[in-house]
C-alpha positions as CSV (number, residue, x, y, z in Angstrom):
1,M,16.0,21.0,-6.9
2,R,16.9,18.3,-4.1
3,W,19.0,19.8,-1.2
4,P,22.5,18.4,0.0
5,R,22.4,15.8,2.5
6,L,24.0,17.9,5.2
7,L,23.1,17.7,8.9
8,I,23.9,21.0,10.4
9,A,24.9,20.4,13.9
10,G,24.8,22.9,16.7
11,S,22.6,25.5,14.5
12,A,18.8,26.2,14.3
13,V,17.0,28.3,11.9
14,L,14.3,31.0,13.1
15,A,10.8,29.8,11.8
16,L,10.3,33.1,10.2
17,G,13.5,32.2,7.9
18,S,16.7,33.8,9.6
19,L,19.5,32.2,10.8
20,T,20.0,32.4,14.8
21,A,21.9,30.5,17.6
22,P,19.6,28.2,19.6
23,G,17.6,29.9,22.2
24,T,18.4,33.3,21.0
25,G,15.6,34.1,19.0
26,A,12.5,36.5,20.3
27,A,9.0,35.2,19.9
28,F,6.6,37.1,17.8
29,S,2.9,37.3,18.2
30,A,-0.2,38.7,16.8
31,V,-3.2,39.6,18.6
32,A,-6.8,39.1,17.8
33,A,-9.4,42.1,18.0
34,N,-12.0,40.1,19.6
35,G,-11.7,41.9,23.1
36,T,-9.7,42.1,26.4
37,N,-11.1,39.5,27.8
38,S,-10.6,36.8,25.3
39,F,-7.3,35.2,24.2
40,S,-5.1,36.5,22.0
41,A,-3.8,34.8,18.9
42,A,-1.1,32.3,19.4
43,A,2.2,33.7,19.7
44,S,4.6,32.4,16.9
45,F,7.7,30.0,17.9
46,G,11.0,32.2,18.4
47,T,14.0,29.3,17.7
48,C,14.2,26.1,16.1
49,P,14.8,23.3,18.9
50,T,18.0,21.5,18.9
51,T,16.3,18.1,20.1
52,A,13.6,16.5,18.4
53,P,10.3,15.9,20.4
54,A,9.6,12.5,21.4
55,I,7.0,12.3,18.6
56,E,4.0,9.7,19.1
57,W,2.1,10.7,16.2
58,M,0.6,13.8,14.3
59,D,-1.9,14.8,11.8
60,G,-3.0,17.8,9.9
61,F,-5.4,15.8,7.8
62,E,-3.7,16.6,4.6
63,M,-3.8,13.0,3.6
64,G,-7.5,13.8,2.6
65,R,-8.9,11.1,5.3
66,I,-9.8,10.9,8.8
67,F,-9.7,7.1,9.7
68,G,-6.9,5.0,8.7
69,G,-8.3,1.7,9.6
70,H,-5.1,0.8,11.5
71,A,-4.1,1.7,15.0
72,T,-1.3,3.6,13.9
73,G,-3.7,6.4,13.0
74,L,-7.0,7.5,13.6
75,A,-8.4,4.0,13.9
76,L,-11.4,4.1,15.9
77,G,-14.2,6.5,17.2
78,A,-17.9,7.2,17.8
79,N,-20.4,8.2,15.9
80,T,-17.9,8.3,13.0
81,T,-20.6,9.2,9.9
82,N,-20.5,12.7,12.2
83,V,-16.5,13.0,12.0
84,T,-15.8,14.2,8.8
85,L,-13.1,15.8,6.6
86,D,-13.8,19.6,6.2
87,S,-12.5,21.5,3.6
88,T,-14.0,25.0,4.1
89,T,-13.0,25.6,7.9
90,V,-9.3,25.0,7.8
91,R,-6.6,26.2,10.1
92,H,-3.4,25.4,7.6
93,G,-3.4,23.6,4.5
94,S,-6.7,21.8,2.6
95,Y,-8.3,19.9,5.4
96,A,-9.3,19.8,8.8
97,M,-11.5,17.4,10.9
98,K,-15.1,18.2,11.4
99,V,-17.1,16.7,14.7
100,N,-20.7,17.4,14.6
101,A,-21.9,16.1,18.0
102,N,-25.6,15.3,17.6
103,G,-26.5,14.5,21.2
104,A,-24.1,11.4,21.2
105,A,-20.8,10.2,21.8
106,T,-18.9,11.8,18.8
107,N,-15.0,11.4,18.1
108,A,-12.2,10.2,16.6
109,E,-9.8,8.4,19.1
110,R,-6.0,7.7,18.7
111,L,-4.3,4.8,20.7
112,L,-1.0,5.4,21.8
113,T,1.4,2.7,20.6
114,V,4.3,3.5,22.9
115,A,3.9,2.5,26.6
116,T,4.2,5.6,28.5
117,S,2.7,7.3,31.5
118,V,3.1,10.9,30.2
119,A,1.7,12.5,27.0
120,V,2.2,15.6,25.6
121,V,-0.7,16.7,23.3
122,R,-1.0,20.1,21.1
123,F,-3.8,20.5,18.7
124,S,-6.1,23.5,17.3
125,V,-9.8,23.8,17.8
126,L,-12.5,26.0,16.4
127,L,-16.1,25.9,18.0
128,S,-18.6,27.2,14.8
129,S,-20.9,28.3,17.7
130,L,-20.7,28.8,21.3
131,P,-22.9,25.7,22.7
132,A,-25.8,26.0,24.5
133,A,-24.5,23.7,27.7
134,D,-21.4,22.2,28.6
135,V,-19.6,20.4,26.3
136,E,-16.4,17.8,26.3
137,L,-14.2,18.8,23.5
138,A,-11.3,16.1,24.0
139,R,-10.1,13.4,26.5
140,T,-7.0,11.6,27.4
141,G,-5.7,9.2,30.0
142,P,-5.7,5.6,31.0
143,S,-8.1,3.0,29.0
144,S,-11.0,3.1,31.9
145,G,-11.5,4.8,35.1
146,T,-10.3,8.7,35.9
147,Q,-9.3,10.5,32.8
148,L,-8.2,14.2,32.0
149,Q,-11.0,16.2,30.1
150,L,-11.0,19.7,28.1
151,L,-14.4,20.9,28.3
152,Y,-16.3,23.9,27.5
153,H,-18.6,25.9,30.0
154,S,-21.4,27.1,28.4
155,S,-22.1,29.7,31.4
156,T,-18.7,31.3,31.2
157,Q,-17.8,30.9,27.8
158,K,-14.4,29.4,28.9
159,L,-12.6,26.3,28.2
160,A,-12.1,24.1,31.6
161,L,-9.9,21.6,32.7
162,Q,-10.8,18.5,34.8
163,F,-9.8,14.7,36.0
164,S,-13.2,13.2,35.6
165,S,-13.2,12.0,39.2
166,G,-12.5,15.9,40.4
167,T,-13.4,19.3,39.9
168,S,-12.6,21.5,36.8
169,V,-10.7,24.9,36.7
170,E,-11.7,27.3,34.2
171,S,-9.1,29.2,31.7
172,S,-8.0,32.9,32.4
173,S,-10.2,34.1,29.3
174,T,-13.1,33.8,27.3
175,V,-13.5,32.0,23.9
176,S,-15.5,32.8,20.9
177,A,-16.9,31.3,18.2
178,G,-15.0,31.0,14.9
179,Q,-11.6,31.4,16.2
180,W,-8.9,28.7,16.2
181,Y,-7.3,28.2,19.9
182,V,-4.2,26.2,20.4
183,I,-4.4,23.8,23.1
184,D,-1.1,22.2,24.8
185,L,-2.2,19.6,27.2
186,R,0.6,17.5,29.3
187,I,-0.8,14.5,31.7
188,D,1.6,12.9,34.0
189,Q,0.4,9.5,35.7
190,S,4.3,8.4,36.6
191,T,3.4,9.3,40.1
192,T,0.7,8.2,42.9
193,T,-0.3,12.0,42.4
194,W,-1.4,12.4,38.5
195,A,-1.0,16.0,37.1
196,A,-2.1,17.8,34.4
197,S,-0.7,21.2,32.8
198,W,-2.4,23.1,30.1
199,Q,-2.1,26.2,27.9
200,V,-4.2,28.1,25.5
201,N,-2.7,30.0,22.8
202,Q,0.7,29.7,24.8
203,V,-1.0,31.1,28.1
204,A,-0.3,29.0,31.1
205,Q,-3.5,28.1,32.7
206,T,-4.1,26.6,36.4
207,G,-3.2,23.0,36.3
208,R,-5.5,19.9,38.3
209,T,-4.0,16.8,40.0
210,V,-5.9,13.5,41.1
211,A,-4.7,10.7,42.9
212,G,-3.9,7.5,40.7
213,T,-1.9,4.5,40.3
214,A,1.9,5.0,39.4
215,G,3.2,4.3,36.5
216,T,-0.6,3.5,34.4
217,N,-0.2,4.1,30.8
218,V,-1.9,6.9,28.7
219,Y,-4.0,4.6,26.5
220,A,-5.5,6.8,24.0
221,V,-6.5,10.4,23.2
222,W,-9.9,11.5,22.0
223,F,-10.7,14.4,19.7
224,G,-14.6,15.3,20.3
225,T,-16.8,13.9,22.9
226,T,-17.3,10.6,24.5
227,L,-20.6,12.0,26.1
228,A,-23.8,12.8,24.9
229,N,-23.1,16.6,23.8
230,T,-24.2,18.5,21.1
231,F,-22.0,20.7,19.3
232,T,-19.9,21.2,15.9
233,A,-16.0,21.6,16.2
234,D,-13.1,21.5,13.7
235,Y,-9.7,20.1,15.0
236,D,-6.1,20.7,13.3
237,D,-2.3,20.1,13.6
238,I,-2.3,17.7,16.2
239,A,0.8,16.3,17.4
240,I,1.1,13.7,20.4
241,T,4.7,13.4,21.8
242,T,5.7,11.1,25.2
243,A,8.4,13.4,27.0
244,S,7.4,15.5,29.7
245,A,10.2,18.0,28.7
246,D,8.3,18.8,24.8
247,Y,5.6,20.7,26.8
248,P,4.5,22.7,25.8
249,L,4.6,22.2,22.0
250,A,3.3,25.5,21.4
251,D,1.8,26.6,18.0
252,G,2.9,24.6,14.9
253,K,1.3,23.2,11.6
254,V,1.7,19.7,10.2
255,L,2.5,19.9,6.4
256,M,2.8,17.0,3.8
257,L,5.4,16.1,0.9
258,K,4.2,13.7,-1.8
259,P,6.5,11.7,-4.1
260,N,7.7,13.5,-7.2
261,G,10.1,11.3,-8.9
262,M,11.8,8.1,-9.0
263,G,15.1,7.1,-7.1
264,T,17.4,4.3,-7.8
265,S,15.4,1.2,-7.5
266,V,16.8,-2.2,-7.4
267,G,15.2,-5.4,-9.0
268,A,12.1,-3.5,-10.0
269,G,11.3,-5.8,-12.7
270,N,9.8,-7.9,-9.6
271,L,7.1,-5.0,-9.4
272,S,4.9,-3.8,-11.7
273,N,2.3,-0.7,-12.0
274,D,-1.2,-1.6,-11.7
275,D,-1.6,-2.0,-15.5
276,A,1.1,-4.5,-15.8
277,S,3.6,-2.1,-17.2
278,A,7.0,-1.8,-16.2
279,I,8.1,0.5,-13.4
280,G,9.6,3.7,-15.0
281,S,10.1,7.4,-14.8
282,S,6.1,8.4,-13.9
283,S,5.7,5.1,-11.9
284,Y,5.6,7.6,-8.7
285,T,2.2,9.0,-10.1
286,R,0.6,5.6,-9.3
287,V,1.0,6.5,-5.3
288,D,0.4,10.0,-5.1
289,D,-3.2,10.4,-4.5
290,I,-4.6,12.9,-2.0
291,P,-7.2,11.9,-0.7
292,M,-5.4,9.1,0.0
293,A,-8.9,7.0,-0.4
294,N,-9.9,4.3,-3.1
295,S,-7.0,4.5,-5.5
296,T,-7.3,3.1,-8.8
297,D,-3.6,3.3,-9.6
298,Y,-0.8,1.6,-7.7
299,I,2.7,-0.2,-7.4
300,R,2.7,-4.2,-6.8
301,Q,5.2,-6.7,-6.6
302,T,4.4,-9.7,-8.2
303,V,7.4,-11.8,-8.4
304,A,8.7,-12.5,-4.1
305,S,12.3,-11.1,-3.9
306,G,13.3,-9.9,-0.4
307,T,16.0,-7.3,-2.1
308,S,13.8,-5.9,-4.7
309,Y,12.1,-2.6,-4.3
310,V,11.2,0.5,-5.9
311,E,12.9,3.9,-4.7
312,L,10.5,7.0,-4.5
313,N,12.0,10.7,-4.3
314,F,9.8,13.4,-2.7
315,E,9.2,16.9,-2.9
316,D,11.2,19.5,-0.9
317,T,10.2,21.4,2.0
318,T,10.8,25.3,1.9
319,D,10.6,25.7,5.4
320,S,13.3,26.6,7.6
321,C,12.7,24.6,10.5
322,V,11.2,21.3,11.1
323,R,10.6,19.6,14.4
324,M,9.1,16.0,13.7
325,V,8.6,13.8,10.9
326,Q,6.4,10.6,9.9
327,G,5.9,8.3,7.1
328,L,2.5,7.2,5.8
329,E,1.8,4.1,3.4
330,M,-2.0,3.0,2.1
331,N,-2.0,-0.3,0.9
332,N,-5.0,-2.3,-0.5
333,L,-5.9,-5.1,1.8
334,G,-7.3,-7.7,-1.0
335,N,-10.2,-8.7,1.1
336,T,-8.6,-12.5,1.4
337,N,-8.1,-14.7,4.2
338,Q,-4.2,-15.7,2.8
339,S,-1.3,-13.1,4.0
340,N,1.8,-11.8,2.5
341,A,4.8,-10.3,3.5
342,A,6.6,-6.8,2.4
343,K,7.9,-3.8,3.7
344,T,7.9,0.2,3.3
345,S,10.8,1.8,4.6
346,I,12.1,5.4,4.5
347,F,16.0,5.7,4.1
348,D,17.8,8.8,5.4
349,G,21.4,8.3,3.7
350,T,22.3,4.4,4.5
351,T,19.9,4.6,7.8
352,E,16.7,2.5,7.4
353,R,13.2,3.7,9.0
354,V,10.8,1.1,8.6
355,V,7.0,2.3,8.3
356,F,5.5,-1.0,8.0
357,S,6.8,-4.3,7.7
358,G,4.7,-7.5,7.3
359,N,1.4,-9.0,6.1
360,M,-0.4,-6.1,4.0
361,A,-3.5,-8.1,3.3
362,A,-6.7,-8.6,5.3
363,S,-10.2,-10.4,4.8
364,V,-11.9,-7.4,4.4
365,A,-12.0,-4.6,1.6
366,G,-10.3,-1.4,1.6
367,E,-7.4,0.2,2.5
368,Y,-5.3,0.4,5.6
369,V,-3.1,3.7,6.2
370,R,0.0,2.8,8.5
371,V,1.9,5.4,10.1
372,A,5.4,5.5,11.8
373,A,7.4,8.3,13.3
374,I,10.6,8.8,12.0
375,S,13.6,10.0,13.8
376,P,16.4,12.0,12.5
377,T,19.9,10.5,12.6
378,G,21.3,13.2,14.9
379,T,19.3,15.2,17.7
380,H,17.0,17.2,15.5
381,W,16.1,17.6,12.2
382,T,17.0,19.9,9.6
383,P,15.2,20.8,6.2
384,S,18.2,19.3,4.1
385,E,18.0,16.3,6.3
386,L,14.4,16.2,5.5
387,N,14.5,16.6,2.0
388,G,17.2,13.9,1.3
389,L,14.7,11.1,2.5
390,V,13.8,8.6,0.0
391,M,10.7,5.8,0.5
392,R,11.4,2.0,-0.8
393,L,8.3,0.0,-1.7
394,G,8.7,-4.0,-1.9
395,Y,11.1,-6.4,-0.1
396,A,8.0,-9.0,-0.6
397,T,9.0,-12.5,0.2
398,D,5.5,-13.7,-0.1
399,V,3.3,-12.3,-3.0
400,S,0.3,-14.5,-2.6
401,P,-1.7,-12.4,-2.8
402,V,0.2,-9.3,-4.6
403,P,1.3,-6.9,-2.1
404,R,-0.2,-3.4,-3.5
405,W,1.0,0.3,-2.6
406,D,-2.2,2.6,-3.5
407,A,-0.5,6.0,-2.2
408,V,2.6,6.9,0.2
409,L,3.5,10.5,1.7
410,I,6.1,12.3,4.3
411,E,4.3,14.6,6.9
412,Y,6.4,16.9,8.8
413,E,5.4,19.5,11.5
414,V,6.9,22.9,11.9
415,P,6.6,25.6,14.4
416,L,4.8,29.1,13.7
């Protein structure tokens, strides 16, 4: 059942399910039985925020793939055959990302699409076994020069933080193999003194500073190592924002909503299913593939019309607090040197949020996954607003080659 489209201003919902006014809920925590010198499990988030984080990108790997082939996702990496989808060691949902560094730089790289000198990064990491030597687990910063590194120190069995041109500072407690740790990072390059703050399982750690050029943009975040390290680690529930006030994002998980029905399409005769059959009540099943890869069924637009589209409804969330939302679409590139022009949009009532608009073809085989952060119509998301979203595929003004949508998805993040 679809919820009524109501944005409840000035109220919030406790992550554990009871209603509360903003800022009045207590946090809940759980303690892992791994010794007094080790980190406790991450504490749960107390109340739902009244201002949505300034989302840049997030990933819980629930689309069932790592590399999307486009700069709006995890487009780049090193030794990528050793960066794989993991359906066994997961934190939430069905998948996580496994980095098996084998003495070489091994990572997945997220290029920031927003020009920003401040980035807030939250992710969870699990070491399958404790590395025998010091290793790098993540990195962020400018495209070259001094960058911020999250490290593991083998001699103390502690995490550490350093700017690559400075000294490191260790975490207050040790870590254990086989346990998830929630890492919150903030890097601020807005002044001539670059500053880094961090938390482990919501425990504040000693930060770092280094001299730098004011206003330098944060270029990317690397998950894994850029060095010749050896270790195996899993990563999950990644979120990146561009507002300093978002720090710390604290514990959370990234979930997905798949298409589950048809909305009100316009000019649907200009589009068709993969087998040339007409768009109908089950056409959403052509674009609900998980994993998002190598789809054999799809929706396509065969007749040019900038006003024609197929509208899709999505599953509803049962979560009581929603912090961030993004839309995803996977399209086939066609392996052609010609270009086309089409669009994928999410509609929040009458408000359009474009996921992608432009050429969906390229002179290579395979698929692109394109990702776009979606802002709420007000200051923050509510479950009812998320549940009212619809997606429209089409609007193609050039259908040579034919634009083809292989899969679509809505992802959202909730606090724990």
